[in-house]
N, C-alpha and C positions, 0 to 999 in steps of 0.2 A: 501687621495685620494678620500674618500667618499664625503668630502666637495667639492672637485674640481668637481666631477660628478654632484652633486646636483646643484651647482652654474651654471655650464655649461648648464645643461638642463633648468633650470629656466630662465636664461637670454636669451637663444636661443628661447624659447617659447615667451618671451616678445617681442623680436625683430621680430620674424615671424608674430606675431599678430599686432605689432605696426607699422610696415613698410607700410602696406596697408592704415592704417589711416593717416600716414604722407603723403602718396601719394595723398589721397583725399584732404588734406589741400594744398599740393603743386599745385594741379590742379587749385585751386582757387586763390592762392596768389603768387606763385613763380615758374614760368616756365622758363626753360633754352631754349632759342631760338637757332636754328641752325645758325652757322656763319662759312662758309668754310675757312675763313682766320685764324681762331683761334681754331675751334672745329671740331670734326669728326662726331658727330651725325647728322642725317638728318631730324629728326622730333622733334617738341617741346616736352620736357620731364620735369616733375616736379622734383624739386631738394631739397626736404626737408627730404630725407632719413636719414640725420644726426640727425634729431630730435629723431627718433626711436633709433638710436645707443646710443645717449646721455642719453635718459631717461631709456633705458633698463639697461645700466651700472650704472646709478645713483641710481635706485631703489634697485638693488642688493647690492650696496655698503652701502646704508643707512640701509638696513636690517641687514648687518653684522657690523655696525659701532661700536658696543660695544667691538668687538675684536681688534680694531685698536687703535693706538695712535691718539686720537681725534684731537690733535693740527695739526699734519702733515696731517692727512686725510682731515681735514677742508681746509688746504692750497691747497691741490691737487684738491679737489672737487670744491671749490669756484673758484679757478683759471681756472679750466677746464670749469666750467659753464660760466664764463665770456667770454672766447674765443669762446665758442659755441654760446652764445647769440650774440656776435659781428658777427659771421659767419651767423647766422640766419638773423640778420638785413641786412647784406650785400646781402644775397640771395634775400631778400624781396625788399630792397630799394636801395642798393649799397652804400658802404662807401668808403671814400678815403683811400689810403694806409697808410697815416699818422695816421688816427684815429685807424685803425686796429693795427698798430704797437704800438701805445700808449696803447691800451687795452692789448696787449700781454705783454708789459713791466710791466704793473700793475699786471697782473696775475703772472708773474715771481716774482714780489716783494712779493706776498703772499707766494710763496714757500720759498723765502729767510727768511721771517719773521718767518716761522715755521720750519726753519732749514732743509729744503729739498734742500741740496746743494751738489755739487761735493766736494769730500774730498780727491782727489788723489794727490794734490800738497801741498807742505809745507807752502805756503803763503796764508793767508785768502783772500787777495784781488784778487789773481789769481784764486782761487776756485770760488769766486763770479762772476768774469768776465766770466770764462768758463761756469758757470751755465747759465748765461743770454744768451750767444752765443749759447749754446747747445739747450736750450728750445725754444728760438725764432727761431733759424735756423730750428730745426726739425719740429716745428709747421707749418712753412711755406713750408717746404719740402714735407710734406704729402699733403698739399693743392695743391702744384704744380704737384704732382704725380697723382692727381685725374683728369686724362685727357683721360681715356679710360675705357670702361665698365669693372667693376670688378677689376680694377687694385689697386687703393688705399686701398679699403676694404680688398682685398685678401692679399696684402703685410702686412697690419696692423695685420691681423689675424695670419699670419705666424710668424711675429715678436713677437706678444703676446704669441703665443704657445711656442716659444723658451724661452721667459722670464719666463713663468710658469714652464717649465721643469727645468730651472736653479734654480728657487726658491725652487722647490721640492727637488733638490739635495743638496741645501745649508741650508734647514730647514726654509726658509723664506715663510712660508705657507700663511701668511696674504697678503703679497705682491703678492704671486702667485695667490691668489683668485681674486685680482683685475685684474691681467693679464688674468685669465680665463674668467672673466666677459667681458673684451674687446674683446677677441677672439670670444666668443659666440655671442656677439652683432654683430660683423662684419660678421660672418657666416650666421646669420639669415637675415641680410640685403642683403648679396650676392645672396640669392635665387631670389631676385627681381632685382638685379643690374647686374647679369651675362648677357653677351651679348645674345640677344638684350635687353638692360636694359629698364625697365619700370619706373625706378626712379633713380635719382642721389643722392649722399649723400650731395652735396653742401658744402659750407664753414662751415656750422654748424657742419657737421660731420668730415670733413677733419682737421679743426683746432683743434677740440676736440681730435681726435685720435693722432695728432701730439703732442699735449701738454701732454696727459696722458701717451703716450709711452715714451716721454722724461723724465717725472717724474719717471716712472718705471725704466728706465735705470739708473737714479741717485740712486734709492733706492736699487738696486741690491747689494748684499754683497757676497764675496767669501772667507770664512774663511780658505780655504785650499790653498790660493794663496796670492800674494802680489799686492798692487795697481799698482806697476811699470809694471806689466803684464796685470792685469785685466781691466785697463782703456780702452783698445781697444775693449772689448767685446760688449758693447752697440753699438759702432760704426759699428762693423761687422754685428750685428743683423739687424740694420737699414741701412745697406749699400746701398740698392737699392734707397731709396729716397734721401740719401745723394749724391750718384753718379749722379742721375738724375738732382738734383739741381745744382751741380757743372758743369755738362755738359752744361745745358742751359745757365748758367751764363757766362761761358767762351765763348760759341758760340755767344751769343748776344753781348758781349763786343767786340769780334773780328769783328763783323759786324757793330759796331758803334751804337748798340742799348742799351737802358737803361734796364738792366735785371730786375729791380724792377717794371717797368711799361709796358715793352713790353710783348707781348703774341703771341703764335703761335703754330704751329704743328712741333715743333723742339725738343720734348722730346725723351727720349730713346725708348719709346714704338712706337712713330711715325716713328722713324728712322728704327726700325726693320721691319715695314710694307713697308717702301721704299725699303728695301733690298729683299722684296718678300714674307714675312710672312703675313698671315691674321691677323686681329686684335686679334682674339682669340688666335692664336699661339704666337703672340707677348706678350700677357699678361701671357700666360703659361710659356714662356721662362723666364720672369722676376720673376715669382713665383719660378721656379727652382733655379734661381740664389739666390734669397732670402733664400730659404731653405738650399742651400749649404753653404751660408755665415753663417747661423745659426749653421750648423754642425761644421764649423771652429771655431766659437765662443765657442761652447761646448767643443771642444778640448782644447782651450786656458784656460778654467776655471781650468784645471788641469796641464797645461804645465809649465815647468820651464822657466826661463828667456830666455835662448838660443833658445829653441824650439818655445816659444811664439813669439819671435821677428823674427825668421826665417819664420814662417808661416805668421805672420802679415805683414812682409815686402814683402813676395811673393804676398799676396793679394793686397797690395798697388801698387806694380809694375804692376800687371795685370790690376788694375783699371786705372793707368796712360796710359797704352797701349790702353785700351778700349776707354778712352777719346780721344786719338789721332786718333784711327781708326774710331770712329763714327763721326768724323768731315769730313770724306772723303767718296767718292762714294763706294758702292751704298747707304750708310746710309745717306749721306748728300753731296750736296744739293738733294732735292727730285728728284727721278728718275721716279716716276710714281704717278698717283693719287690713293689715298687709296680707 
């Protein structure tokens, strides 16, 4: 616990001090311009806050590197650095979706080479396939979720906090320290990203957070339970970005749009504002949902097969209902201007 506190305070200070520096750099080279058809902010805003998140986490992890399995740590850090660099380049110059996907697949390959893979299934090829789908999907889900002040960073902080708590319960303190680093970096950044934001994290931060949280989800171990139950735990902890990506994908396909290239104000956060909430209230509602899903995941870490699947199935049914409901008024189509 002492190590958790020391790492948390250290990374928090790095992020608090580093984010204004990232903002200065963003003012010069990477400004996010308003676009009422795709975005909700009204003034140009720098978008390199992810650089501060990335560097704060990286510095802390490198200081603690002697405690880790260097092979797996290298795979995670190099892969995360690669997707963060691609995000930075996209923030600065704009990259095609194909280039970004290719870089993400290369980063996943580094995880596979260092044996950071899903191990819940009896077939190696299935574990490898699920690993690629999980990491690439979640990396982009966090990026898609970055659509309102404080949203992606706050959800990432909540997820990392739950991962850290689970690691403490299961004795995975080193994995927990990495989760604490991510949580602290996000909180330090949120001081400047909370509405009205003075800086956005951009792709450099969102892609990094998605990749690192996906890797943390793979590394979680639950010695007091069986994989037949515990496979759903990371999915629940990261349920908000997964739900949001599923929602916009289904919605855009129904409207005849390509979900990979289309963009717009059709995310769960936007839909909550169409129903009458303010942007701040919409973000807080999604924070609460993320926190509650984390509590459900904590329950499942100790649940037997019957209880685990009853609870997990109930959450799945609730998610399916929410997908159906949020495709209808007042959530969609837009009933008012945000």
